[in-house]
Every structure is written in structure tokens, then in C-alpha cells.
N, C-alpha and C positions, 0 to 999 in steps of 0.2 A: 504493500500500500504506500509506504513512505517513498520507495524508489519511484513509483509511478508519479506521485505528486511532485517530487523533486525534479524529475526529468521534465515534467510539464513546465515548471517555473523557470528552469534553466534554459530550456529551448525557447520559451516565450521571451526571455530577456535577450537571448541571442538574436531572435528575429527582429528585435528592436535596436540591434547593433549596440547593446550595452557592452558586449565583448564578442569575439569570434570563437573563442575556446574557453572551456571551464571544466574544472574537476572538483568534485565534492565527495569527501569521505567522512562518514559518521561512524564512530565506534564507541562502545561503552564497556567498561571493565576489561578493556583490551580486546574485546570481541567485535567483529564487524557487524554493523547494523545495515549499512548500505553504502554503495560506491557508485557514483553517477558521473558521467562526463558528456560533453558535447564537443563537436568538432572532430575531425579525422584523428583516430588513434589517440584520443586525449588521455587515456590511462597511461600510455607509454611516452607521451611527449614531455619535453622539458619546459619548465616555466622559469622566468627570471623571478627569483624570490624577493628581490629588493631588500627591504629592511628585516625580513625574516632571517637574513644573514646574521643579524645581531644576536638574538637569543639562541638560534639553532646552529649557528656557526661559532662565533667568537665566545659567547657565554658558556656554551656546553664545553668548549675547549678549556676555558678557564676552570670550570668545575672539575673536569677530568684531571687537570694539572694539580689542583688542590687535593683531590682524592689521592693522587700519587705522591703527595707531599713534595712536589717540585715547585710549588708556588703557594703563597699565602694571600688571602684576600686583604690582609693588612699591609702587604708590601707597598712601599711608596714608589710611585712612578719615577721620581727624581733619583732613586738609587741606581737606576740603569741608564737613563737618557737625560741629556740637558733639557731643562724646562724653564719656562717663565717663572718669575717669583711667586705668582699666585698659585702655581701648581706644585710648589715645593713639598707640601705636606699631604697632597692628594694621594689616595690609595687606589689599589686595583678595584676594590668593592665600590668605592665612590664613583669611579668612572663607569663601572658596569651598570650601576643604578642611576646613571645620569645626574649624579650629585657632585660632579667634579668642578663645576663653576664655569664650564665652557659654553659659549653661544651655540646655537643650533647648527649653523651651516655657513659656508663661505664659498663663493663662486671661483674655484680654482680652474675650472674649464676655460674661463675667459682669459686667465693669466698664462695659459700654456705651461703651467708648472708640470714637472714630472713627478714620479712617485716619491723620490727622496726629497725633492724640494717641498712637497706637500707635508711629508712627515715632519721635517725640521721646522717648517713654518707653524704648523699646528702646535708643536711642542713649545716653541719659544716666543711666539707673538703675544705680547702683553695685551693687545687690543681684543683678544678673543675671550677675555673674562667678562661675564655678564654682571658680576658684582652683586648678585642677589643670593640670599640664603634660601633657595628653594630648588626643587627638582626641575631641570630644564632639559628636555629631550635634545640630544646632541649627536649628530653625525660626527662632529669633530672629536668628541670624546672617544668614539669607537675607532676613529683613525689613529688617535693618540695611543690607545690600548694596543692596536695592531703593531704600531711602531715599537712599543715597549716589549711585546712578546717576541717579535722577530729579532730584536736586538738581544734580548736576554737568552733566547734559545738558539740563536744563530741559524734560523730556518725561516723561509718564507711561509706566510699564513696557509697557503694551499697545502704545502708539505706538512705543516704542523697538524692540520686537520686529518690528512691521510694517515700520518704516523700515529696519532693519539686517539683518533675517533673512527675513521672510516675503515681502515684495515683491521684493527682489532675486532670491530663489530661486523666485519664483512658487509659493509654497506656499499652498494653500487647505485648509481643514479643520482648522486649528489656531487657537484664539483664546481670549481671556478673555470672560466674560459680565459686564459691569458691571451692578451691581444697580440703578443709577439710570437704566437704559435699558429700554425695553419689550422683552420677550422674545417672539420669534416661533418658530413651528415647534417647540414644546416636544416634540412626539412624535418628533422626530429625535434626542432625547437619551435615553440609557439612564437609568432611575430609579436613584438612588444608594443612598438609604436612607430609612427612616421615622425622621426626626430627633426625638429625645426632648426636645430643648430648644426647637426651633422648632415642634414639634407638627404636622408635616405631612410628606408625601412630598417628598423633595428631588429635583428634576428640572430640568435646565437652570439650576441655580444651584449655586454651589460648596458642597461638603459641609463643608470645613474651616471651623470657626466663626471662627477669627481672620481668615482670608482673607475670610470673609463680612462681618466688621466693617470690612474694608478695601475695601469696595465690590466684592469679588470679584476684585481685582487685586493680586497679590503675587508675589514671587519664590520663596516657599516652597510655594505651592499656588495653584490657580486656573485653570490651562490646561485646555481641553477639546480633544479631538482625535478624529478617526476613525482607525481602525487603519491604513489605507493612508497617510494624511497623516503619522502618527507614524513609520511605517517609512521614508517618504521623507526625513524630516529626519535620521533615524539614518543612512541611506545617504549623505547629504550629508557628515556628520561622517566617516564611514568613507572616502569618496572622498578627502577632504582628508588623512586619516591615511596612506593609501596613495599620496599624492602624485599623484592623478588630477585634483585640483582645487586651486585656490589660494584658495578662498573663506575657509578657515580655515588659519592658518599651520601648515604641515606640520611644521616643526622643533619648534614649541611642543607640538603634539599628541604627537609621538614622544617628546620629552624627558620629558613627564609620564606619558603612558599606559604607556610601556615600563617604568616603575618598578613597575607592578602585580605583575609576576612576582617582584620582589625583596623584596616585603613579608613581614612576619610573617603567615602565613595565619590565625592565631588572634586577630589584633588588627584591628579595623575601621579601614580607611584609605581616603581619598578622593584622587582625582587629577583636578585641574581640575573638581572637583565631582561626578565620577562615582564611584560606590560600587564596592566589590569584594566578592566572596563571603567571608564569615567562617565558618570551620569550627569545630566539626564539624557544625553543623546548618544549613548554607546552604540557602536556598530555590532555589539553582541545581541542586540534586541532586548527583550523584556523578561526572558525566562532563565538566563544563566544566574547562578547563585553568586553571593558576594565572594565566595572562595573560587574565583576564576582567574586564571592567568593565560597569557598568550601574546599575540602581537599582530600588527597589521604591516603589510608591505605596500608601498606606493603603487606598484605595478598592478595591484588587484589581488594580492595574496593575503591570506590570514590563517591563523589557527587559534582556537580558543578551547581551553581545557577547564571544565567545571570539576574541581577536585571533590566537591561535596557530593555531586551526583555521578561523578566519574564518567562524564560524557565529553567527547572531543569532536569538534567539527573542523575539518581542514577544507579550506576553499581556495582554489587557485584559478585565476582568470587573467586575461589580458585586457583590463579595463581601459588602458590608455591608447588602444589601437586607433580609435577615432577621436583622439584628443584627450589631454590630461584633465581637462575640466569636465569630468564625466559625473554629473550630479546624479544621474539615474542609477549608477552603481551604488552610491551611498544610500539610496533608498532600497535597492534590491537586497543588499547583504543582510541588514537586520531583519528584513521581512523573511528571508530564507532561514535565518537562525530561529526565528519564532516558529516558523512552520515545522522545522525539525523538532524543536523541543516540545511543542504541543503534541506531536505524534509519538514521542517515545517516553515521556514522563507520565 
């Protein structure tokens, strides 16, 4: 029943050009409820994850390194890389939770900076301090954390993820696409957008312009994944949270994720890099509990995990294909979430 209803809603949105491809996976207690897609071969196609790279790439990597006791959340960024004065006492955890004091974004694409230039400028530019004692979602913070980890472990981020996450868990279908390498099988990737600054259709290359300047590899954006591969990684995190696996430290996950329920629901807050719904206009809709974590990606991707009801909804779509100002998608997503939750709770 749910599969039929979901398929109808997704195909209806597709017919209205809200997106050309979409994938939706719903699971509860680790067991599949339904998996729906539209567009050719959408189960096996790769989507640009955009900011889902933050929690499911960089944050999971940090948690794994802490689990292995190769890193502490209290480690200071300044112990490894030169930073501006306002960053001297900032820790890994503060950057992970967007509490590092950095502004949200800066247009490096226009400056023609390369990867190293961007790293050094983010770390040392005193103008990037917002000067406020509050959580501020920051791409720059995750670029800074990428710089820190690569310098400390002497390995590029894509190799760090392969070494510490993807190979140990035998995960296939999750990767970066370095721009300095030849691309193959482009038709296996969902087209993301018609880029107005690169003047071409973006497909099998990162949409985010700053990540593009960084050779397609950064902790703030750049990962590509198939829907099933992304769901598998989420299930790995969940199995560790429920103490069914020791790959990620159970005590660490519970200590931080359990705080989601205690937060101010009208103030944006992150826990180990995982976002929470902010009311009254959350993209999760109306039926996820207060104990929910997840993230949105600008390209049209999202995942939300209701820890209280143990329900997860993964949604991947190319919402920017017909323009980044896609208001219809912001209406579609919470409606879809409500439809799912009404049918399974």
C-alpha cells in the first residue's frame, strides 16, 4: 500500500518537473518497509549528496577515529595547523557541531583559488569569524576540519574514508569524483543541474562550486552515492547506536545523539555533526518525534532518523535540475514525510 502511494506522489512530482530522478527508502528497526524510485535505473544511479557529505562522510570518519583512539573530540585544531587567533582554542567537536565561530560560506569559485589556497585561507583569515556565541551552520568549518584531518593523518579525505570506513565495512557505491581523474560511466550519475557559472550540464562532477575548486574532494560536499549504499552506511551508524556493532563507539553515539530530545526545538542544533529538525517549518513534516537526527543536502538529498520510533527515511533527488530556486521541492518533501509516517505509525 505504502509503495503504491509513494510511487504515485513521486511520479506526480516528476511530471511537474520538480526533479527528473528520485529515490526513497523507508526502513524501521533496520528492516525495509519500502524502496521506491523514478527515472531510469534510479536504484543503481549515483546522486550528488551535497551536504550529506558532512554527517555521513566527515562526521562518521571523525567518530571512527575517536573509536580507534586516534583522535579526541577535545583536540584543538590549532595543535596541527596554523589558524587565526579566534580559532586558537576551537576543538574538533566544536567544528563538527558548527560551534567553531566561522561564517557560513565564502565564494572561492570566483577567486580561482585552488585546494591548498582555500585550506590556508579558511584557517587563517580573521574576517571569517562571525563573532557570535551561537551555532552557525558553516561550510567553512567543515573545510577547516578537512584540512586538519588531512594534515594530521597525512592522507587525502577520499583515502581516509576508504581506509577507515568504506573498506573495513565493504561499502561500495559511495565515493568522491576527483576532477583531475578521467570520468567513466557518466550515464550512471543523475544530472544535477545546468550550472550558470560553468555553463554546462553538471553530471558526474560535484555541483558545489567551492568543492569543485577543491578538486571535488571536501568534507562539506563532494560525496556521490547510490541510494542502497547510503542506506547501508546509515544502518551501520544505527547498529552501533543500538549496540549491535562496535565499529563506532556506542557510548559516544548515545551520549551525543540522546541530547537531541532535550534541545530547544526552535533553535538549530547539531550532535556529532548530525542536524535536527527546526520548527515550525521543518522539512521532516509533522510526525517525526523530537528525538530525530539527520541532514539535508542542497542538491535535493536528505535522510532523517527518528530514534524514538526507529524509522528512517532516505530521499535522494535532483531538485536543482530546472533551477536552484525550486520552491515546489520544499513543499513536496515534508508532504512525502507525512505520508510515510501516517502509513507506518
